[in-house]
C-alpha positions as a Markdown table, in Angstrom:
| # | Residue | x | y | z |
|---|---|---|---|---|
| 1 | Unk | 4.1 | 14.5 | -22.9 |
| 2 | Unk | 6.6 | 16.1 | -20.5 |
| 3 | Unk | 3.8 | 16.6 | -17.9 |
| 4 | Unk | 2.9 | 12.9 | -18.0 |
| 5 | Unk | 6.5 | 11.8 | -17.6 |
| 6 | Unk | 6.8 | 14.2 | -14.6 |
| 7 | Unk | 3.7 | 12.8 | -13.0 |
| 8 | Unk | 5.1 | 9.2 | -13.4 |
| 9 | Unk | 8.5 | 10.1 | -12.0 |
| 10 | Unk | 7.3 | 12.3 | -9.1 |
| 11 | Unk | 4.6 | 9.9 | -8.3 |
| 12 | Unk | 7.1 | 7.1 | -8.1 |
| 13 | Unk | 9.5 | 9.2 | -5.9 |
| 14 | Unk | 6.7 | 10.1 | -3.6 |
| 15 | Unk | 5.8 | 6.4 | -3.1 |
| 16 | Unk | 9.5 | 5.4 | -2.9 |
| 17 | Unk | 10.3 | 7.4 | 0.3 |
| 18 | Unk | 11.3 | 4.6 | 2.7 |
| 19 | Unk | 9.7 | 5.8 | 5.9 |
| 20 | Unk | 10.0 | 2.6 | 8.0 |
| 21 | Unk | 13.6 | 1.9 | 6.9 |
| 22 | Unk | 14.6 | 5.4 | 7.9 |
| 23 | Unk | 12.8 | 5.3 | 11.2 |
| 24 | Unk | 14.2 | 1.8 | 12.0 |
| 25 | Unk | 17.7 | 3.0 | 11.4 |
| 26 | Unk | 17.2 | 6.2 | 13.4 |
| 27 | Unk | 15.5 | 4.6 | 16.4 |
| 28 | Unk | 17.2 | 1.3 | 16.7 |
| 29 | Unk | 20.1 | 1.4 | 14.3 |
| 30 | Unk | 18.7 | -1.6 | 12.3 |
| 31 | Unk | 17.2 | -2.3 | 8.9 |
| 32 | Unk | 13.6 | -3.3 | 9.5 |
| 33 | Unk | 13.8 | -5.6 | 6.5 |
| 34 | Unk | 16.2 | -7.9 | 8.5 |
| 35 | Unk | 13.5 | -8.6 | 11.1 |
| 36 | Unk | 10.0 | -10.0 | 11.3 |
| 37 | Unk | 8.5 | -10.5 | 7.9 |
| 38 | Unk | 11.4 | -8.8 | 6.2 |
| 39 | Unk | 9.0 | -6.2 | 4.8 |
| 40 | Unk | 9.3 | -2.5 | 5.0 |
| 41 | Unk | 5.6 | -1.8 | 5.4 |
| 42 | Unk | 3.5 | -0.6 | 8.3 |
| 43 | Unk | 2.6 | -4.0 | 9.7 |
| 44 | Unk | 6.2 | -5.0 | 10.1 |
| 45 | Unk | 6.9 | -1.6 | 11.6 |
| 46 | Unk | 4.3 | -2.3 | 14.3 |
| 47 | Unk | 5.8 | -5.7 | 15.0 |
| 48 | Unk | 9.4 | -4.4 | 15.3 |
| 49 | Unk | 9.1 | -0.7 | 16.2 |
| 50 | Unk | 5.9 | -0.7 | 18.2 |
| 51 | Unk | 2.4 | 0.8 | 17.8 |
| 52 | Unk | 3.2 | 4.5 | 17.8 |
| 53 | Unk | 6.0 | 4.3 | 15.2 |
| 54 | Unk | 4.1 | 1.6 | 13.2 |
| 55 | Unk | 0.9 | 3.8 | 13.0 |
| 56 | Unk | 3.2 | 6.7 | 11.9 |
| 57 | Unk | 4.6 | 4.6 | 9.1 |
| 58 | Unk | 1.1 | 3.5 | 8.0 |
| 59 | Unk | -0.2 | 7.1 | 8.0 |
| 60 | Unk | 2.9 | 8.1 | 6.0 |
| 61 | Unk | 2.4 | 5.3 | 3.5 |
| 62 | Unk | -1.3 | 6.3 | 3.1 |
| 63 | Unk | -0.2 | 9.9 | 2.7 |
| 64 | Unk | 2.2 | 9.0 | -0.1 |
| 65 | Unk | -0.8 | 7.6 | -2.1 |
| 66 | Unk | -2.8 | 10.7 | -1.3 |
| 67 | Unk | 0.0 | 13.1 | -2.3 |
| 68 | Unk | 0.6 | 11.4 | -5.6 |
| 69 | Unk | -3.1 | 11.1 | -6.5 |
| 70 | Unk | -4.3 | 14.5 | -5.5 |
| 71 | Unk | -1.2 | 16.8 | -5.9 |
| 72 | Unk | 1.3 | 15.2 | -8.3 |
| 73 | Unk | -1.4 | 14.4 | -10.8 |
| 74 | Unk | -2.1 | 18.1 | -11.1 |
| 75 | Unk | 1.3 | 19.1 | -12.5 |
| 76 | Unk | 1.1 | 20.6 | -15.9 |
| 77 | Unk | 4.0 | 21.7 | -18.1 |
| 78 | Unk | 2.2 | 20.7 | -21.3 |
| 79 | Unk | -1.3 | 19.3 | -21.9 |
| 80 | Unk | -1.9 | 15.7 | -20.9 |
| 81 | Unk | -4.2 | 14.0 | -23.5 |
| 82 | Unk | -5.9 | 11.8 | -20.9 |
| 83 | Unk | -9.0 | 12.1 | -18.6 |
| 84 | Unk | -8.4 | 13.5 | -15.1 |
| 85 | Unk | -9.3 | 10.2 | -13.6 |
| 86 | Unk | -6.7 | 8.4 | -15.7 |
| 87 | Unk | -3.9 | 10.9 | -14.8 |
| 88 | Unk | -4.7 | 10.4 | -11.1 |
| 89 | Unk | -4.7 | 6.7 | -11.5 |
| 90 | Unk | -1.3 | 6.9 | -13.2 |
| 91 | Unk | 0.1 | 9.1 | -10.5 |
| 92 | Unk | -1.2 | 6.9 | -7.7 |
| 93 | Unk | -0.1 | 3.7 | -9.4 |
| 94 | Unk | 3.4 | 5.1 | -9.8 |
| 95 | Unk | 3.4 | 5.8 | -6.0 |
| 96 | Unk | 2.4 | 2.2 | -5.3 |
| 97 | Unk | 5.1 | 0.9 | -7.6 |
| 98 | Unk | 7.6 | 3.2 | -5.9 |
| 99 | Unk | 6.6 | 2.0 | -2.5 |
| 100 | Unk | 7.0 | -1.7 | -3.5 |
| 101 | Unk | 10.2 | -1.2 | -5.5 |
| 102 | Unk | 11.9 | 1.8 | -3.9 |
| 103 | Unk | 15.0 | 3.1 | -5.6 |
| 104 | Unk | 16.2 | 4.4 | -2.2 |
| 105 | Unk | 16.5 | 0.9 | -0.7 |
| 106 | Unk | 17.7 | -1.5 | -3.4 |
| 107 | Unk | 14.2 | -1.8 | -4.8 |
| 108 | Unk | 12.9 | -3.7 | -1.8 |
| 109 | Unk | 10.1 | -1.9 | 0.0 |
| 110 | Unk | 6.7 | -2.6 | 1.3 |
| 111 | Unk | 3.6 | -4.5 | -0.1 |
| 112 | Unk | 1.9 | -1.3 | -1.4 |
| 113 | Unk | -1.3 | -1.8 | 0.6 |
| 114 | Unk | -1.1 | 1.5 | 2.6 |
| 115 | Unk | -0.1 | 3.6 | -0.4 |
| 116 | Unk | -2.9 | 1.9 | -2.4 |
| 117 | Unk | -5.4 | 2.7 | 0.3 |
| 118 | Unk | -4.3 | 6.3 | 0.2 |
| 119 | Unk | -4.9 | 6.3 | -3.6 |
| 120 | Unk | -8.2 | 4.6 | -3.3 |
| 121 | Unk | -9.5 | 7.0 | -0.6 |
| 122 | Unk | -8.4 | 9.9 | -2.8 |
| 123 | Unk | -10.2 | 8.6 | -5.9 |
| 124 | Unk | -13.3 | 7.0 | -4.3 |
| 125 | Unk | -13.7 | 7.3 | -0.5 |
| 126 | Unk | -16.8 | 5.1 | -0.3 |
| 127 | Unk | -15.1 | 2.2 | -2.0 |
| 128 | Unk | -12.1 | 2.8 | 0.2 |
| 129 | Unk | -14.3 | 2.7 | 3.4 |
| 130 | Unk | -16.0 | -0.5 | 2.3 |
| 131 | Unk | -12.6 | -2.2 | 1.6 |
| 132 | Unk | -11.3 | -0.9 | 5.0 |
| 133 | Unk | -14.3 | -2.6 | 6.8 |
| 134 | Unk | -13.6 | -5.8 | 4.9 |
| 135 | Unk | -9.9 | -5.6 | 5.8 |
| 136 | Unk | -10.7 | -5.0 | 9.5 |
| 137 | Unk | -13.3 | -7.8 | 9.6 |
| 138 | Unk | -11.0 | -10.4 | 8.1 |
| 139 | Unk | -8.1 | -9.3 | 10.3 |
| 140 | Unk | -10.2 | -9.5 | 13.5 |
| 141 | Unk | -11.3 | -13.0 | 12.4 |
| 142 | Unk | -8.1 | -14.6 | 11.3 |
| 143 | Unk | -5.5 | -12.2 | 12.7 |
| 144 | Unk | -3.3 | -12.6 | 9.6 |
| 145 | Unk | -2.6 | -9.3 | 7.9 |
| 146 | Unk | -1.7 | -10.8 | 4.6 |
| 147 | Unk | -5.0 | -12.6 | 4.3 |
| 148 | Unk | -6.9 | -9.4 | 5.3 |
| 149 | Unk | -4.9 | -7.4 | 2.7 |
| 150 | Unk | -5.6 | -9.8 | -0.1 |
| 151 | Unk | -9.2 | -10.1 | 0.9 |
| 152 | Unk | -9.6 | -6.3 | 0.7 |
| 153 | Unk | -7.8 | -6.1 | -2.6 |
| 154 | Unk | -9.7 | -8.8 | -4.2 |
| 155 | Unk | -13.0 | -7.3 | -3.0 |
| 156 | Unk | -12.2 | -3.9 | -4.6 |
| 157 | Unk | -13.3 | -4.7 | -8.2 |
| 158 | Unk | -16.5 | -6.4 | -6.8 |
| 159 | Unk | -17.2 | -3.4 | -4.6 |
| 160 | Unk | -16.8 | -1.0 | -7.5 |
| 161 | Unk | -19.0 | -3.2 | -9.7 |
| 162 | Unk | -21.7 | -3.3 | -7.0 |
| 163 | Unk | -21.6 | 0.4 | -6.4 |
| 164 | Unk | -21.8 | 1.1 | -10.2 |
| 165 | Unk | -24.5 | -1.5 | -10.9 |
| 166 | Unk | -26.7 | -1.4 | -7.8 |
| 167 | Unk | -26.1 | 1.8 | -6.0 |
| 168 | Unk | -26.1 | 4.1 | -9.1 |
| 169 | Unk | -22.7 | 5.6 | -8.3 |
| 170 | Unk | -20.9 | 7.2 | -11.2 |
| 171 | Unk | -17.7 | 5.2 | -11.5 |
| 172 | Unk | -15.3 | 5.6 | -14.4 |
| 173 | Unk | -14.2 | 2.6 | -16.4 |
| 174 | Unk | -10.6 | 3.7 | -15.6 |
| 175 | Unk | -11.2 | 3.2 | -11.9 |
| 176 | Unk | -12.7 | -0.3 | -12.5 |
| 177 | Unk | -9.7 | -1.3 | -14.6 |
| 178 | Unk | -7.3 | 0.0 | -11.9 |
| 179 | Unk | -9.1 | -2.0 | -9.3 |
| 180 | Unk | -8.5 | -5.2 | -11.2 |
| 181 | Unk | -4.8 | -4.2 | -11.7 |
| 182 | Unk | -4.5 | -3.4 | -8.0 |
| 183 | Unk | -6.0 | -6.6 | -6.9 |
| 184 | Unk | -3.7 | -8.7 | -9.1 |
| 185 | Unk | -0.7 | -6.7 | -8.0 |
| 186 | Unk | -1.4 | -7.0 | -4.3 |
| 187 | Unk | -1.9 | -10.8 | -4.7 |
| 188 | Unk | 1.3 | -11.1 | -6.7 |
| 189 | Unk | 3.3 | -9.2 | -4.1 |
| 190 | Unk | 1.9 | -11.5 | -1.4 |
| 191 | Unk | 3.0 | -14.7 | -3.3 |
| 192 | Unk | 5.5 | -15.6 | -0.5 |
| 193 | Unk | 2.7 | -15.2 | 2.1 |
| 194 | Unk | 0.5 | -17.4 | 0.0 |
| 195 | Unk | 3.2 | -20.1 | 0.0 |
| 196 | Unk | 3.5 | -19.9 | 3.8 |
| 197 | Unk | -0.3 | -20.0 | 4.1 |
| 198 | Unk | -0.5 | -23.2 | 2.1 |
| 199 | Unk | 2.2 | -24.7 | 4.3 |
| 200 | Unk | 0.5 | -23.5 | 7.4 |
| 201 | Unk | 3.5 | -21.4 | 8.4 |
| 202 | Unk | 2.0 | -17.9 | 8.0 |
| 203 | Unk | 2.1 | -16.3 | 11.5 |
| 204 | Unk | -0.7 | -14.4 | 13.1 |
| 205 | Unk | -0.1 | -10.7 | 13.9 |
| 206 | Unk | 1.7 | -10.0 | 17.1 |
| 207 | Unk | 4.5 | -7.7 | 18.4 |
| 208 | Unk | 8.1 | -8.9 | 18.1 |
| 209 | Unk | 10.5 | -7.3 | 20.6 |
| 210 | Unk | 14.3 | -6.8 | 20.2 |
| 211 | Unk | 16.7 | -7.1 | 23.1 |
| 212 | Unk | 19.6 | -4.7 | 23.6 |
| 213 | Unk | 21.7 | -6.5 | 21.0 |
| 214 | Unk | 18.9 | -6.2 | 18.5 |
| 215 | Unk | 18.1 | -9.9 | 18.5 |
| 216 | Unk | 14.6 | -11.2 | 18.2 |
| 217 | Unk | 12.7 | -11.8 | 21.5 |
| 218 | Unk | 9.2 | -13.0 | 20.9 |
């Protein structure tokens, strides 16, 4: 079981790399979690650091999910008594958890959406593409990233069931179980956003600028 422990630990560490926090400190000398939504994910990076840096953060977050799912899962010191799909799911899930609760930043990271997307595209690109279209459609309609993220997450199990039942795609039961877990986790992580939505206080996506003293200027 040494290999499985290594997969979990290295998957977690891959996801835990705090890209937006490092870049915000290097570029502006701030902690991005003190501004905007208080989140260390790609969306807040776009708000605070601009499109170029924000897209870099998003790609890095996606890459962490890909790295864990495709590479970390292949580590073998001793045999792992699980299916390859299950090992990949464990590695990718560890990365998502690492991104959300990063040991490198007082266990306060991002929402896990980008890293989860990287994992999903690694496991099942077609399902990932459909969820990306759903995310983009909802975002363009309501312009609230949290709503788009939750809509894409909740749609994932339904997409997988549809592909398995009506499109004759071979989908493992492990992937279906993961999709339910991922949807529940993403909704749970967005619980503060849900509260703001119910109060009518959740803001639409737009850029926030900082002045020379690093104070908000909207």
